N, C-alpha and C positions, 0 to 999 in steps of 0.2 A: 405400981398404979398402972404404969401405961399397958401393960400386957394384962392385966384383971379388968378393965374395963370392958375390952374387946370379947375375953372369956363368958363375962357375965351377960354380956348383949348374946351373945350366940345362945347360951345357955336358957335366957328366956325367950329366945326365939323359938330353942327347939322345943319348949316346954307348947308354947303357942300354938304351934303347928302342929304337934302331937296330941295334945289334950283338948282344945277349946273346939275344935273341929267335931267331936265326939258329940258332944253336949248340945250339935247343932243339926238343925235337919235339913233337907235340900230346899233350894231357893224356889220360894213363890213364884208365880207363873205370872208377866205383869199384866196388867189391866190393859187393850186397847194394844194386843202383842201385835196382831195384823197393821196396825196401822205406822206402828214402831218400826216393822220389817220394813215397809214400803218407803218409810222418811227417811231411814238412816241406812240399807242396805241395799247396793246396788246390785250385788248378785239376783238378790230377791227379786227384784223389780223384774229383769229380766227374763225370768221366768215363765212359762204358760201358767193360766191361773189354776189350772190341775196342780204342777208342780210345785207354786205357791204354796198351795192347801199343806201338801206333804213336807216341804220345809219350815214352816210353820209348827205341823206336830211331829217335828224331827228338835227342832230347837226347845217344845215344849217338853218333850221325853229326856232332853239334856240337862233342864234345870230341875225335872223333878229327880233325877239320879248323881248332880254335884252340889256343892254348898258352896255358895259365892261369898267372901269377905271379905269386909275392909281393912286396912291398918291406914290410920290417919285419915280417913275418906270414908262418907257415907256412900252406899252402892247405891246409885240410882238405877231405874226400871231400863233406861236408855245402854247402864253398862251390862245388864245381865242381859240384853239381847243380842248388844254386840258380842260378849263372849261366846253365847251359845250357838251363834252364826258361824264364827270361826272356827268353832267346834266342826258343826257340820258341813259348813264348803267343803272342805276336802274328800270328804267320806260319805256326799251327798248320794253321789250315783253308787252305793255298798250299800244296799236296804237290809238293816240289823246290827249294821256295824253299831259296837258300843266302845269309850273308852272305856275301859277294865282295868288300866292302868293310873286312873284317876278319880280323886277323892274328892279334893277342893281346890279350888281358882282363888288365891290370896289378890286383892287389887292394892297397888300401894297407890297415891295421889300423884308421883312424878318416878323419877328414874328413882334407883337405888342403889346400892355402894355392895361390895362382897359381904358386907357387914349386918346387909338389909336394914340400911340407916337411907333413909327419903329425904335428909339437912344435910349440907356440908358440900364440898367440891369436889368432893370423886367418886360422885356419882353417877353412873354411864351406862347402868343396866337396866335395861325397857322389858326385858321377861326374860324368863326361866323355866325350865322343867327342873324341878328337883329330883335328887336321886340322895342314896344311902338313908340318913334318918329322915329326910324329906321327901323320901317316894312318895309318889301320889299326889304329891302340892303342887299347884303352879302359880310362878309370878309373877304380876301384870304391872305397868304401869298403866293409870289411867289414860294419862295424858298421850302416852304411845298408841294404847287402844281405841283411842277414839280418834287420833290422826289419820289410825288406820284405815278407816271408814269415812275419814274427810274427803270432799271434792279434790284435795291438793295434797293426797296421798302420791299419787306418782307411782312406782312401781313398789313399795313399801306396806306390808301389813303386819306390825310385832304381833299379834295374837295367832294369825294366819302360821306365820314362822313357826310358832311355839307347841301348836297343834300339831303339823306336820312332824315335828319331833317327835310328838307322843305316838301320830302312827309307825312312825320308823322304830321307836321302840317296841313296840307291840313284838314285836318277834326275840325281844331279848335283846338287844343290840341297838343303838342309835351309831347306824354307820354309812346312813344314805343310802341303802338298799332293803327299802322296807319289802319282807317277804311277803306280805300278804296282797301286796298290791300288785307288785312284778311278778311277770312269767318269766319261765326259764327262755321263751323262745325272744325276750327284747331284755334280759337282764346284762347279756354281754355288750350291746348295744349302746343302753343306758350308761354303762360304764363309759366306754370309748369315746361319747358324746362329752360326758362329764369331764372326762380328763382333759379331753382335748380345747374346752370352754376355761377349766382351770388356768390352761397354759397361756390361755388368749387374755385372760383375766391378766394374771401374773406380768404378761408384757404390756399392759397398758392398751388392750387392741378390743374390750368388750365395754358395755354400757352396764353391766351384770356387776351388782353392789360388789366391793373386790373383798367384800369379807366370807364372800361364797368360795374365796380362793384356800379360804382356813383350815379347810378338809371336808371328805365327801357328804358326811352331815348336815354341816353349814351350808355345803351348795346345794343339797335339793331342800332344805326349808329357804335359803333366800330365792333360788329359782321358782320355787311354788309359790312364793309372795307374787314375782312377777307374774306368773298365768295367769293368778285368779285377777289381779289388778289390771294388767294391762295384756290381755292375752293376745290383743291385735298389731300390738305394738311389737311382741314375743314372736308371733307368727312371720311377722316379715321379717326382721333381723336374727332368727334363733330358728330357722323352720324344722330343721332337725329333732332340737331339742323340743321345742313346741310338739312337736308328733309324738313323741317319744310319753311327753307327760298327759298329754290326752288320752295316751292308752294307760297309762298309770293310773289316772284317775277317774279314768272310763268316763270324759267328759269332755266337752268343747265350752268354754264360759261364755258367755255373750251371744253364742249362735241362737238360731230361733229354735234347735230344736238341741238342747245341750248333750242330754245323754246321746252316748254311743251305740245304747241298746236299743235306742228307735229302731 
């Protein structure tokens, strides 16, 4: 029985993830979308008016294409807006970008474990991108989602972290080298700066979250959180890394005119 229960749990979750979304449509666009964005999304507030309108349109487009559902939690409008904003922020200055490798976002009330359980003392996962049987799914903790957009988020944003993984995955592999964003001219400098910074993290000489040193994919996702949440601090402490990320994402968050194409 000790082994049967986890197998049953995983089997039920597999059925739920692979069958239930097919009966659901995209997420309805929340009423008062612009007000929700202005209240909860600092990135949106820092945009010029014309760009705010485009950001709102991109959020609506995402919600029209992706189903958002809750497990053990009722999904609120603010959750939909934060999830969609997390998706739009990294690719905002790549018009026409779509997450073709995502169909569903599953929201949990809090952290969960490897068996997708959100109760018990083994919960430590705040978000993950599904693979294999769960390909096309993203799982997020609502508490982590909201914390990432709070005034006390610091350099962390779990949802942006997971969407950067999806951007990375769009070329077929999650390796910290998103071919769709990296041009050949700065692929080598990116690898050099990445590995230099990983060595500093491992030596305890960096303010970047140590989780970034796990591998190249996690490095990209973690420093992207930092870049979008505290671009001013990154520019001061990691100027080379900051410059490469501005090229990769074609933007300088928080600047009067964020796009590098202007």
